[in-house]
BALOBA-1460 file (C-alpha; in Angstrom, 3 decimals):
// residues 259
<rec num="1" residu="m" x="-61.526" y="-209.519" z="-61.762"/>
<rec num="2" residu="r" x="-60.471" y="-207.403" z="-58.818"/>
<rec num="3" residu="y" x="-58.342" y="-208.443" z="-55.855"/>
<rec num="4" residu="a" x="-58.762" y="-206.560" z="-52.602"/>
<rec num="5" residu="q" x="-57.905" y="-206.919" z="-48.936"/>
<rec num="6" residu="m" x="-59.837" y="-205.316" z="-46.097"/>
<rec num="7" residu="i" x="-57.500" y="-205.159" z="-43.107"/>
<rec num="8" residu="f" x="-57.713" y="-203.955" z="-39.511"/>
<rec num="9" residu="s" x="-54.125" y="-204.050" z="-38.260"/>
<rec num="10" residu="p" x="-53.267" y="-201.378" z="-35.689"/>
<rec num="11" residu="t" x="-49.759" y="-202.660" z="-34.930"/>
<rec num="12" residu="g" x="-48.971" y="-204.508" z="-38.163"/>
<rec num="13" residu="g" x="-49.187" y="-208.191" z="-37.221"/>
<rec num="14" residu="t" x="-52.465" y="-208.832" z="-38.996"/>
<rec num="15" residu="g" x="-51.261" y="-206.859" z="-42.001"/>
<rec num="16" residu="r" x="-48.049" y="-208.877" z="-42.336"/>
<rec num="17" residu="t" x="-49.963" y="-212.131" z="-42.106"/>
<rec num="18" residu="a" x="-52.488" y="-210.936" z="-44.680"/>
<rec num="19" residu="q" x="-49.734" y="-210.055" z="-47.134"/>
<rec num="20" residu="i" x="-48.365" y="-213.608" z="-46.973"/>
<rec num="21" residu="l" x="-51.761" y="-215.187" z="-47.586"/>
<rec num="22" residu="m" x="-52.805" y="-212.668" z="-50.245"/>
<rec num="23" residu="s" x="-49.616" y="-213.181" z="-52.236"/>
<rec num="24" residu="g" x="-50.660" y="-216.780" z="-52.841"/>
<rec num="25" residu="l" x="-54.264" y="-216.013" z="-53.765"/>
<rec num="26" residu="i" x="-53.403" y="-214.197" z="-56.995"/>
<rec num="27" residu="p" x="-52.756" y="-216.528" z="-59.946"/>
<rec num="28" residu="s" x="-49.187" y="-216.049" z="-61.173"/>
<rec num="29" residu="e" x="-50.319" y="-215.468" z="-64.740"/>
<rec num="30" residu="r" x="-52.477" y="-212.525" z="-63.681"/>
<rec num="31" residu="g" x="-49.867" y="-210.578" z="-61.746"/>
<rec num="32" residu="g" x="-52.557" y="-208.105" z="-60.778"/>
<rec num="33" residu="s" x="-52.244" y="-205.448" z="-58.132"/>
<rec num="34" residu="v" x="-54.131" y="-205.680" z="-54.841"/>
<rec num="35" residu="e" x="-56.336" y="-202.919" z="-53.510"/>
<rec num="36" residu="t" x="-55.930" y="-202.423" z="-49.750"/>
<rec num="37" residu="i" x="-58.798" y="-201.028" z="-47.692"/>
<rec num="38" residu="d" x="-57.663" y="-199.929" z="-44.230"/>
<rec num="39" residu="l" x="-60.392" y="-200.682" z="-41.709"/>
<rec num="40" residu="s" x="-58.429" y="-198.808" z="-39.044"/>
<rec num="41" residu="d" x="-59.120" y="-195.493" z="-40.817"/>
<rec num="42" residu="p" x="-61.641" y="-193.700" z="-38.569"/>
<rec num="43" residu="v" x="-62.893" y="-191.249" z="-41.218"/>
<rec num="44" residu="y" x="-63.130" y="-193.330" z="-44.412"/>
<rec num="45" residu="d" x="-66.621" y="-193.972" z="-45.769"/>
<rec num="46" residu="f" x="-66.676" y="-197.770" z="-45.930"/>
<rec num="47" residu="s" x="-70.140" y="-197.780" z="-47.520"/>
<rec num="48" residu="m" x="-68.237" y="-196.884" z="-50.703"/>
<rec num="49" residu="c" x="-66.685" y="-200.375" z="-50.721"/>
<rec num="50" residu="s" x="-68.615" y="-202.348" z="-53.308"/>
<rec num="51" residu="f" x="-67.528" y="-205.526" z="-55.076"/>
<rec num="52" residu="a" x="-68.636" y="-207.756" z="-57.948"/>
<rec num="53" residu="p" x="-69.294" y="-211.524" z="-58.075"/>
<rec num="54" residu="e" x="-66.006" y="-212.230" z="-59.865"/>
<rec num="55" residu="d" x="-63.903" y="-210.362" z="-57.280"/>
<rec num="56" residu="v" x="-61.749" y="-211.994" z="-54.590"/>
<rec num="57" residu="v" x="-61.537" y="-210.221" z="-51.224"/>
<rec num="58" residu="l" x="-59.383" y="-211.102" z="-48.229"/>
<rec num="59" residu="i" x="-60.884" y="-209.904" z="-44.937"/>
<rec num="60" residu="a" x="-58.180" y="-209.860" z="-42.254"/>
<rec num="61" residu="l" x="-58.980" y="-208.967" z="-38.648"/>
<rec num="62" residu="p" x="-57.312" y="-209.512" z="-35.274"/>
<rec num="63" residu="s" x="-58.995" y="-211.315" z="-32.415"/>
<rec num="64" residu="y" x="-59.411" y="-209.136" z="-29.318"/>
<rec num="65" residu="g" x="-60.390" y="-211.313" z="-26.376"/>
<rec num="66" residu="g" x="-61.968" y="-213.875" z="-28.696"/>
<rec num="67" residu="r" x="-64.106" y="-211.353" z="-30.609"/>
<rec num="68" residu="v" x="-63.897" y="-209.034" z="-33.596"/>
<rec num="69" residu="p" x="-62.916" y="-205.489" z="-32.523"/>
<rec num="70" residu="a" x="-66.160" y="-203.498" z="-32.451"/>
<rec num="71" residu="a" x="-64.801" y="-200.712" z="-34.657"/>
<rec num="72" residu="a" x="-63.690" y="-203.219" z="-37.295"/>
<rec num="73" residu="a" x="-67.042" y="-205.003" z="-37.183"/>
<rec num="74" residu="e" x="-68.974" y="-201.770" z="-37.655"/>
<rec num="75" residu="r" x="-66.826" y="-200.654" z="-40.601"/>
<rec num="76" residu="l" x="-66.767" y="-204.009" z="-42.339"/>
<rec num="77" residu="s" x="-70.549" y="-204.276" z="-42.053"/>
<rec num="78" residu="q" x="-70.925" y="-201.253" z="-44.341"/>
<rec num="79" residu="a" x="-69.300" y="-203.004" z="-47.331"/>
<rec num="80" residu="k" x="-71.382" y="-204.380" z="-50.205"/>
<rec num="81" residu="g" x="-70.169" y="-207.866" z="-51.083"/>
<rec num="82" residu="n" x="-72.527" y="-208.527" z="-54.017"/>
<rec num="83" residu="l" x="-71.571" y="-212.252" z="-53.964"/>
<rec num="84" residu="a" x="-67.837" y="-211.559" z="-54.271"/>
<rec num="85" residu="k" x="-65.738" y="-214.473" z="-53.034"/>
<rec num="86" residu="c" x="-64.066" y="-213.727" z="-49.725"/>
<rec num="87" residu="v" x="-61.427" y="-215.393" z="-47.598"/>
<rec num="88" residu="l" x="-61.554" y="-214.737" z="-43.864"/>
<rec num="89" residu="l" x="-58.293" y="-214.393" z="-41.936"/>
<rec num="90" residu="c" x="-58.374" y="-214.186" z="-38.146"/>
<rec num="91" residu="v" x="-55.039" y="-213.334" z="-36.480"/>
<rec num="92" residu="y" x="-54.485" y="-213.822" z="-32.748"/>
<rec num="93" residu="g" x="-51.666" y="-213.623" z="-30.228"/>
<rec num="94" residu="n" x="-51.296" y="-217.375" z="-29.526"/>
<rec num="95" residu="r" x="-53.980" y="-217.606" z="-26.818"/>
<rec num="96" residu="a" x="-57.262" y="-218.408" z="-28.620"/>
<rec num="97" residu="y" x="-59.494" y="-216.819" z="-31.232"/>
<rec num="98" residu="e" x="-62.709" y="-218.337" z="-29.808"/>
<rec num="99" residu="d" x="-65.716" y="-216.762" z="-31.606"/>
<rec num="100" residu="t" x="-63.812" y="-214.345" z="-33.843"/>
<rec num="101" residu="l" x="-64.039" y="-216.365" z="-37.057"/>
<rec num="102" residu="a" x="-67.722" y="-217.116" z="-36.514"/>
<rec num="103" residu="e" x="-68.438" y="-213.433" z="-35.992"/>
<rec num="104" residu="m" x="-66.415" y="-212.535" z="-39.093"/>
<rec num="105" residu="a" x="-68.383" y="-215.073" z="-41.116"/>
<rec num="106" residu="d" x="-71.710" y="-213.671" z="-39.945"/>
<rec num="107" residu="i" x="-70.683" y="-210.107" z="-40.828"/>
<rec num="108" residu="a" x="-69.334" y="-211.137" z="-44.234"/>
<rec num="109" residu="e" x="-72.488" y="-213.060" z="-45.107"/>
<rec num="110" residu="s" x="-74.702" y="-210.173" z="-43.959"/>
<rec num="111" residu="c" x="-72.756" y="-207.940" z="-46.363"/>
<rec num="112" residu="g" x="-73.423" y="-210.306" z="-49.254"/>
<rec num="113" residu="f" x="-70.013" y="-211.970" z="-49.566"/>
<rec num="114" residu="t" x="-69.647" y="-215.641" z="-50.522"/>
<rec num="115" residu="i" x="-67.193" y="-217.244" z="-48.112"/>
<rec num="116" residu="a" x="-64.687" y="-219.439" z="-49.935"/>
<rec num="117" residu="a" x="-62.451" y="-220.281" z="-46.973"/>
<rec num="118" residu="a" x="-61.339" y="-219.181" z="-43.524"/>
<rec num="119" residu="v" x="-57.915" y="-219.178" z="-41.905"/>
<rec num="120" residu="s" x="-56.675" y="-218.655" z="-38.365"/>
<rec num="121" residu="a" x="-53.072" y="-217.579" z="-37.870"/>
<rec num="122" residu="v" x="-50.817" y="-216.361" z="-35.095"/>
<rec num="123" residu="a" x="-48.852" y="-213.122" z="-34.890"/>
<rec num="124" residu="e" x="-46.796" y="-211.621" z="-32.086"/>
<rec num="125" residu="h" x="-49.041" y="-210.469" z="-29.244"/>
<rec num="126" residu="s" x="-49.588" y="-206.734" z="-29.565"/>
<rec num="127" residu="i" x="-49.357" y="-206.101" z="-25.806"/>
<rec num="128" residu="m" x="-47.297" y="-208.964" z="-24.347"/>
<rec num="129" residu="h" x="-44.620" y="-209.288" z="-27.018"/>
<rec num="130" residu="q" x="-42.985" y="-212.344" z="-25.442"/>
<rec num="131" residu="f" x="-45.941" y="-214.403" z="-26.652"/>
<rec num="132" residu="a" x="-45.598" y="-215.547" z="-30.287"/>
<rec num="133" residu="a" x="-42.514" y="-213.343" z="-30.646"/>
<rec num="134" residu="g" x="-41.383" y="-213.087" z="-34.258"/>
<rec num="135" residu="r" x="-44.501" y="-214.609" z="-35.735"/>
<rec num="136" residu="p" x="-45.568" y="-215.028" z="-38.441"/>
<rec num="137" residu="d" x="-42.308" y="-216.907" z="-38.936"/>
<rec num="138" residu="g" x="-40.945" y="-219.187" z="-41.665"/>
<rec num="139" residu="k" x="-43.150" y="-222.110" z="-40.698"/>
<rec num="140" residu="d" x="-46.222" y="-219.880" z="-40.675"/>
<rec num="141" residu="e" x="-45.326" y="-218.506" z="-44.101"/>
<rec num="142" residu="e" x="-44.967" y="-222.002" z="-45.539"/>
<rec num="143" residu="e" x="-48.330" y="-223.066" z="-44.097"/>
<rec num="144" residu="l" x="-50.134" y="-219.921" z="-45.245"/>
<rec num="145" residu="k" x="-48.792" y="-220.189" z="-48.779"/>
<rec num="146" residu="g" x="-49.926" y="-223.812" z="-48.845"/>
<rec num="147" residu="y" x="-53.378" y="-222.747" z="-47.690"/>
<rec num="148" residu="a" x="-53.497" y="-220.036" z="-50.350"/>
<rec num="149" residu="k" x="-52.778" y="-222.601" z="-53.050"/>
<rec num="150" residu="k" x="-55.677" y="-224.792" z="-51.878"/>
<rec num="151" residu="i" x="-58.020" y="-221.810" z="-51.617"/>
<rec num="152" residu="l" x="-57.083" y="-220.590" z="-55.091"/>
<rec num="153" residu="e" x="-57.730" y="-224.042" z="-56.525"/>
<rec num="154" residu="k" x="-61.177" y="-224.050" z="-54.920"/>
<rec num="155" residu="i" x="-62.019" y="-220.561" z="-56.207"/>
<rec num="156" residu="e" x="-60.871" y="-221.348" z="-59.740"/>
<rec num="157" residu="s" x="-62.719" y="-224.674" z="-59.835"/>
<rec num="158" residu="g" x="-65.927" y="-223.158" z="-58.506"/>
<rec num="159" residu="t" x="-66.484" y="-226.075" z="-56.118"/>
<rec num="160" residu="g" x="-67.724" y="-226.030" z="-52.540"/>
<rec num="161" residu="e" x="-70.334" y="-223.303" z="-52.892"/>
<rec num="162" residu="d" x="-71.846" y="-224.209" z="-49.502"/>
<rec num="163" residu="g" x="-68.842" y="-222.668" z="-47.769"/>
<rec num="164" residu="p" x="-66.591" y="-223.982" z="-45.010"/>
<rec num="165" residu="q" x="-67.577" y="-225.135" z="-41.537"/>
<rec num="166" residu="i" x="-66.257" y="-222.377" z="-39.305"/>
<rec num="167" residu="p" x="-65.758" y="-222.879" z="-35.546"/>
<rec num="168" residu="g" x="-67.306" y="-220.624" z="-32.957"/>
<rec num="169" residu="n" x="-70.326" y="-220.107" z="-30.751"/>
<rec num="170" residu="r" x="-73.581" y="-218.262" z="-31.236"/>
<rec num="171" residu="p" x="-74.349" y="-216.269" z="-29.215"/>
<rec num="172" residu="y" x="-70.742" y="-215.096" z="-29.120"/>
<rec num="173" residu="k" x="-68.801" y="-214.813" z="-25.912"/>
<rec num="174" residu="k" x="-69.206" y="-211.486" z="-24.143"/>
<rec num="175" residu="a" x="-66.786" y="-208.852" z="-25.390"/>
<rec num="176" residu="g" x="-64.309" y="-207.643" z="-22.783"/>
<rec num="177" residu="g" x="-63.500" y="-204.044" z="-21.935"/>
<rec num="178" residu="a" x="-60.356" y="-202.199" z="-22.986"/>
<rec num="179" residu="g" x="-58.595" y="-202.434" z="-19.620"/>
<rec num="180" residu="l" x="-55.133" y="-201.322" z="-20.750"/>
<rec num="181" residu="v" x="-55.250" y="-197.674" z="-21.807"/>
<rec num="182" residu="p" x="-51.819" y="-196.343" z="-22.856"/>
<rec num="183" residu="k" x="-50.880" y="-192.961" z="-21.420"/>
<rec num="184" residu="a" x="-48.333" y="-190.347" z="-22.410"/>
<rec num="185" residu="t" x="-45.093" y="-190.226" z="-20.412"/>
<rec num="186" residu="k" x="-42.961" y="-187.189" z="-19.580"/>
<rec num="187" residu="d" x="-41.167" y="-187.690" z="-22.898"/>
<rec num="188" residu="c" x="-44.308" y="-186.841" z="-24.868"/>
<rec num="189" residu="m" x="-43.718" y="-183.906" z="-27.246"/>
<rec num="190" residu="n" x="-47.417" y="-183.541" z="-28.113"/>
<rec num="191" residu="c" x="-46.544" y="-184.041" z="-31.796"/>
<rec num="192" residu="g" x="-50.054" y="-185.367" z="-32.421"/>
<rec num="193" residu="l" x="-49.087" y="-188.453" z="-34.403"/>
<rec num="194" residu="c" x="-50.785" y="-190.805" z="-31.948"/>
<rec num="195" residu="a" x="-54.042" y="-188.862" z="-32.201"/>
<rec num="196" residu="q" x="-53.868" y="-188.894" z="-36.000"/>
<rec num="197" residu="q" x="-53.196" y="-192.646" z="-36.070"/>
<rec num="198" residu="c" x="-55.687" y="-193.780" z="-33.400"/>
<rec num="199" residu="p" x="-58.265" y="-196.067" z="-35.089"/>
<rec num="200" residu="v" x="-61.074" y="-194.904" z="-32.793"/>
<rec num="201" residu="q" x="-60.037" y="-191.265" z="-32.225"/>
<rec num="202" residu="a" x="-59.667" y="-191.810" z="-28.492"/>
<rec num="203" residu="i" x="-56.738" y="-189.365" z="-28.129"/>
<rec num="204" residu="d" x="-57.334" y="-185.613" z="-27.927"/>
<rec num="205" residu="r" x="-55.728" y="-183.903" z="-30.932"/>
<rec num="206" residu="e" x="-55.021" y="-180.696" z="-28.987"/>
<rec num="207" residu="n" x="-53.668" y="-182.383" z="-25.863"/>
<rec num="208" residu="t" x="-52.421" y="-185.913" z="-26.547"/>
<rec num="209" residu="k" x="-52.106" y="-186.580" z="-22.817"/>
<rec num="210" residu="k" x="-55.898" y="-186.776" z="-22.704"/>
<rec num="211" residu="v" x="-57.381" y="-190.155" z="-23.627"/>
<rec num="212" residu="d" x="-61.036" y="-191.158" z="-23.724"/>
<rec num="213" residu="s" x="-60.846" y="-194.519" z="-21.931"/>
<rec num="214" residu="g" x="-64.395" y="-195.296" z="-23.065"/>
<rec num="215" residu="k" x="-63.300" y="-195.209" z="-26.692"/>
<rec num="216" residu="c" x="-59.856" y="-196.824" z="-26.319"/>
<rec num="217" residu="i" x="-59.748" y="-200.442" z="-27.533"/>
<rec num="218" residu="s" x="-56.227" y="-201.215" z="-26.238"/>
<rec num="219" residu="c" x="-54.990" y="-201.796" z="-29.777"/>
<rec num="220" residu="m" x="-51.563" y="-200.327" z="-28.887"/>
<rec num="221" residu="r" x="-51.145" y="-198.449" z="-32.161"/>
<rec num="222" residu="c" x="-50.227" y="-195.270" z="-30.293"/>
<rec num="223" residu="v" x="-47.485" y="-197.178" z="-28.445"/>
<rec num="224" residu="a" x="-46.162" y="-198.728" z="-31.649"/>
<rec num="225" residu="k" x="-46.217" y="-195.497" z="-33.670"/>
<rec num="226" residu="c" x="-44.900" y="-192.956" z="-31.141"/>
<rec num="227" residu="p" x="-41.540" y="-191.655" z="-32.494"/>
<rec num="228" residu="a" x="-40.349" y="-190.822" z="-28.963"/>
<rec num="229" residu="s" x="-41.536" y="-194.089" z="-27.332"/>
<rec num="230" residu="a" x="-43.508" y="-191.839" z="-25.047"/>
<rec num="231" residu="r" x="-46.732" y="-193.825" z="-24.681"/>
<rec num="232" residu="k" x="-46.970" y="-196.743" z="-22.291"/>
<rec num="233" residu="a" x="-49.585" y="-199.017" z="-20.811"/>
<rec num="234" residu="n" x="-49.552" y="-199.745" z="-17.087"/>
<rec num="235" residu="s" x="-46.588" y="-202.089" z="-16.539"/>
<rec num="236" residu="a" x="-48.065" y="-203.692" z="-13.417"/>
<rec num="237" residu="m" x="-51.281" y="-204.538" z="-15.271"/>
<rec num="238" residu="i" x="-49.303" y="-205.969" z="-18.193"/>
<rec num="239" residu="a" x="-47.218" y="-208.102" z="-15.820"/>
<rec num="240" residu="a" x="-50.362" y="-209.444" z="-14.143"/>
<rec num="241" residu="a" x="-51.977" y="-210.195" z="-17.518"/>
<rec num="242" residu="s" x="-48.801" y="-211.908" z="-18.728"/>
<rec num="243" residu="l" x="-48.782" y="-214.170" z="-15.685"/>
<rec num="244" residu="a" x="-52.449" y="-215.039" z="-16.165"/>
<rec num="245" residu="l" x="-51.929" y="-215.898" z="-19.844"/>
<rec num="246" residu="k" x="-48.581" y="-217.658" z="-19.527"/>
<rec num="247" residu="n" x="-49.910" y="-221.217" z="-19.647"/>
<rec num="248" residu="a" x="-52.356" y="-220.540" z="-22.473"/>
<rec num="249" residu="c" x="-49.920" y="-218.581" z="-24.628"/>
<rec num="250" residu="s" x="-46.650" y="-220.416" z="-24.144"/>
<rec num="251" residu="v" x="-47.477" y="-223.510" z="-26.235"/>
<rec num="252" residu="r" x="-47.209" y="-222.813" z="-29.961"/>
<rec num="253" residu="k" x="-50.520" y="-222.720" z="-31.822"/>
<rec num="254" residu="d" x="-50.400" y="-223.519" z="-35.526"/>
<rec num="255" residu="c" x="-52.332" y="-221.971" z="-38.385"/>
<rec num="256" residu="e" x="-55.647" y="-223.581" z="-39.373"/>
<rec num="257" residu="l" x="-57.526" y="-223.768" z="-42.667"/>
<rec num="258" residu="f" x="-61.291" y="-224.176" z="-43.042"/>
<rec num="259" residu="i" x="-62.276" y="-224.813" z="-46.624"/>
């Protein structure tokens, strides 16, 4: 049996949440290692990802405006599930995940995975950090580990083959545009790290001040990874977005399990 996690986590929030859930999905007596497949890698050949029916795979993606990020969807769709059991994890910034889990389920099923369970969880907003600051926190960790125990029991018992009822709409809500495209400031040293790390290769490798706004998905990895803190999104646009989302994001949303 193989344990794997397929993760798209440009700024780390989805990855941290996935690690908590994954740690509870491996039976203690097995103590097996987990293979991590980074869906933010723009050059990896994801058609090489092939699983077996006895495998357990955690698919962890963030919600961008209530949808799966297009790059993540395209890469995940290349995997060959071969009836491997999968757990879906949607991570969002405390506003709403809307059709993200439904879209994840459709992609996973089209790849041949068998969906054992689905989870929604909250992590600190990747753009407006005041929302869900510090999450996943202790309460989240306790809930996620409890979910993992229930999911593991289901997988080991072989019950519930019909799969969980997952919320969402079909057709999905319309995907939004990027909007917030981080730019280099005067402190930029053109070291190239942002271009190397960009999940969609939107930053010019020769001149990192040049950004293809049509490719940028506003994931904020370049902002998070810049060693000189020399990449910023438009502060006025962030302030306006923060004001618009204040009511929706200020009340704590809890994790959810669909099993």
